[in-house]
C-alpha positions, -999 to +999 in steps of 0.1 A: -001+001+001+016+035-009+015+062+015+007+097+003+039+109+004+051+079-015+023+089-043+036+124-044+069+115-049+065+091-077+039+118-093+068+143-092+093+119-105+077+110-133+073+144-143+107+151-146+125+118-150+138+110-182+130+076-196+163+057-188+178+030-212+173+001-186+154-009-156+184-007-134+189+029-141+153+040-137+153+022-101+189+037-094+173+071-102+142+068-084+162+055-055+187+083-058+161+109-059+142+097-029+174+094-009+182+131-019+150+139-011+154+124+024+189+138+032+205+110+036+239+102+025+253+071+000+279+065+021+254+057+052+233+039+032+262+018+019+272+010+054+235+001+063+235-027+036+268-037+044+284-027+008+312-006+001+304+028-015+315+018-050+289-007-052+261+016-038+274+040-062+265+016-092+231+008-081+221+045-082+237+046-117+222+016-131+254-003-139+248-033-120+217-048-105+206-045-075+204-078-054+168-086-040+179-089-007+192-049-011+160-039-030+137-047+002+164-033+026+167+000+002+127+001+002+126-003+038+151+025+045+136+049+018+098+040+030+090+031-003+071+003-017+092-020-047+057-021-063+055+015-070+092+015-086+080-015-106+047+007-116+068+037-129+090+018-152+065-004-164+041+030-171+071+044-186+078+017-207+041+017-220+051+056-238+078+047-261+068+039-295+094+013-306+080-012-278+066-042-301+028-046-294+029-076-278+050-059-252+028-028-251-003-049-246+010-067-216+017-034-203-013-018-203-031-048-187-026-039-152-019-062-126-035-061-093-007-048-067-013-082-049-002-103-078+030-081-083+035-084-045+029-120-045+057-124-072+078-106-055+073-124-021+076-156-043+111-146-058+122-135-021+106-172-007+131-189-039+162-168-027+155-178+010+151-214-001+183-213-021+199-197+009+189-223+033+202-251+011+232-235+007+233-230+044+225-269+050+252-283+027+277-260+043+261-273+075+264-312+060+301-301+051+311-286+087+295-317+103+313-338+080+347-320+086+339-322+125+338-363+121+370-362+106+384-340+132+370-364+157+384-393+143+419-379+140+421-368+177+409-405+185+436-419+163+463-392+180+451-405+216+456-437+209+489-433+196+497-411+225+490-439+248+509-462+230+538-440+226+535-430+266+532-466+272+566-476+254+583-448+273+568-461+309+586-499+297+620-483+287+620-462+322+617-496+341 
């Protein structure tokens, strides 16, 4: 659900934003303008995201794609819904003459905000599932490594016991 401030911001943004060549540039421009409107430092936002300033700068210029988890964090920090960014981008595309008729038709058919939210949610859930799988694999590896270390400790304990017994026999 968009707040009144957010709607006003997007409306104002539409009036002066030149159409960017890419989705990344459009989203980056919206983020940069919102950040400036809130008087936030790009350095502080980079720290908040736990990334370096150069990477964050590339987000705002559209040179790299913003990972979905960072997109969520930025939207939360800037008090903007991701849906509004997507809406703005797709609406701006519908004004381009060279977009083919199939794409124009798809863009004209407004999807319910819940559907876009659901799509974003599903993408985020898929990301989380992937991260969980990766963590499970790492845990399996660590358990295997732990078992190998335990086995090595047992072998070393047995060897040290044998050596101590030999030393005791030599002393006698």
